[in-house]
N, C-alpha and C positions, 0 to 999 in steps of 0.2 A: 040519122044516124051515119049518113054517108060522109058527112063531114070528118067524123071520127076516123073512119077507115082511110087509110092511105091508099090512094088509087094513083096511077101514073101521071094522070092530068093535075091532080092537085100536088104531086111531089115535084112537078114541072114549075109549075106557077109558084111554088114555094121557093124553089132553088133561083128562079128568076127574082123574085121580089126580095130575096135574101140578097142576091148577087147586087141588084141595083142599090139596096140600102149599105151594103158593104163598099160598095163603089163611091157612092155619096159621102159616106162616113170617112173613106180614105180620101177623098179628094177635098172636103171641106172640115173635116173635125179632127182628123188623126194628127195632122201637122200642128194645129194650134194646141191640141192637148198634149202631143209630145213636146212641142216647144215651151208649154207651160211646165210640164214634167221636168224638161231639162233645167229651165229656169229655176224651178223650185230646187233641184238638186244642186244647182250652181250656188244659189243663196244658201242652202244648208251648208255646203261644203265651206263656202266663205265666213259662215257663222263659226262653223268648227274651227276654221283656222283662225279666226279672230281670238276666238276662246282660248286655243292654245297659246297664241302669242300673247294675250293679255295674261294668261297663267304663267307664262316664261317672265314676263315683265315684272308679274308681282313677287315671283320669285327671287327676280334680281333684285328688286327694290326691298324685298325683307331681309335678303342677305346684306345689302347695302346698308339697311338700318341697323342690322345686328352689328356690322362692323363699326358705324358710327356710335352705336351705344358702347360698344368695347372701348372705342377710342375715347369717348368723353368718361367713361370709368376710369381708364388709365390717367386722363388728365387731372381728373377729380383726385386720385389717388395721390398724384404727384404734388399737386398743390396742396394737399392736406399734410403730406410729408414736409414739405418746404415750410409750411405753417408751422408745423410741430418744432421743425429744426431752428426757425427764427424765434419761436417762443422760447425754446431752451436757452437758445443763445442770449437772448434779452435778459433771460432770468439769471443766466450765469452771470453776464454783465452786471446786471443789477447787483447780485449778491457780491461780486468781486468789489464793485464801487463801494457798496455799504461797507464791507469789510475793511477795505482802505480807509474809509471814512471813521469808522470805529476805531481802527488801530491810530489814526491821527488824532482823534479825541482822546483815547487812552494815553497815548503819549503826552498829549498837552496836559492832561489831568495830572499824570504822574510827574512832569516837570514842575507844574503849578503847586502840587503837593510838596515836592522836594524844596521848592523855592521857599514856600510859606513855612516850612518846617525848618529850613536854615534860618529864615528870618525870626521865627520864634525862638530858636535855640541861641542866636546873636542876641536877641532882646533879654532872653532869660539870663545870658551871660552877663550883659550889662546891667541888668538888674542886680544878679548876685553879687557883681562888683562893686556897684553903688551900695548896696546894702552892706557888704564886708566894710566897705570904707567907712560908713558910718559908723557900724558896729565898732571898728578899729578906733575911730576917732572918739567915740564915746569911753570904750576901755581905756584909751591912752590919756583922756582927761580925768578919768578917775584915778588911774595908777599916777599919774604925773601932776598931780594937784600939789604936792609940796616938793620943794627943791631938793630934799633928800633923796627922794625917790627918783627925782630926775638924774641925779648923779650917780646913783646905783644903776639905774638903767644904761647910762652912758657906759660906765665902766663894763658892764656886763657885755655890751655890744661890741665894746673893743676887744674885750678877750675874745670873744667868738670870732670876729674878724681875724684877728692874729691866728687864731687855731687853724682856720681852714686855709 
């Protein structure tokens, strides 16, 4: 049990052995351990700085991507608007051309109808005149079959001419 009781000799040797171990650790182990801790601290600090830098770059990229997306949307909207305007213009032009063509065809049809009507009227007048002449001829042949009737007709015509 004497080893458990602290005596002066035991304390002295414990202090000497602690001092030697402390000196050995300080001389050979502290510097490498502190160097490794410093190295570890530096690598952690670099990793944190790199992570912060990467985070900032990601935010910049995300902001840039959002700008590009907004610009692409604007360009798409402009293209769609231009396409709608071109479509409306083409439809308007096609309607105008169709209207002009319809008016032209309608005018041609009216002119054709008018000319056919005039031709039909002229033909009817010609036929009526021909029929009238034929009827008059037949009537005159009947009326003027005898010489007495002829003389009477000539006298009446002469009297009518003088009266007018």
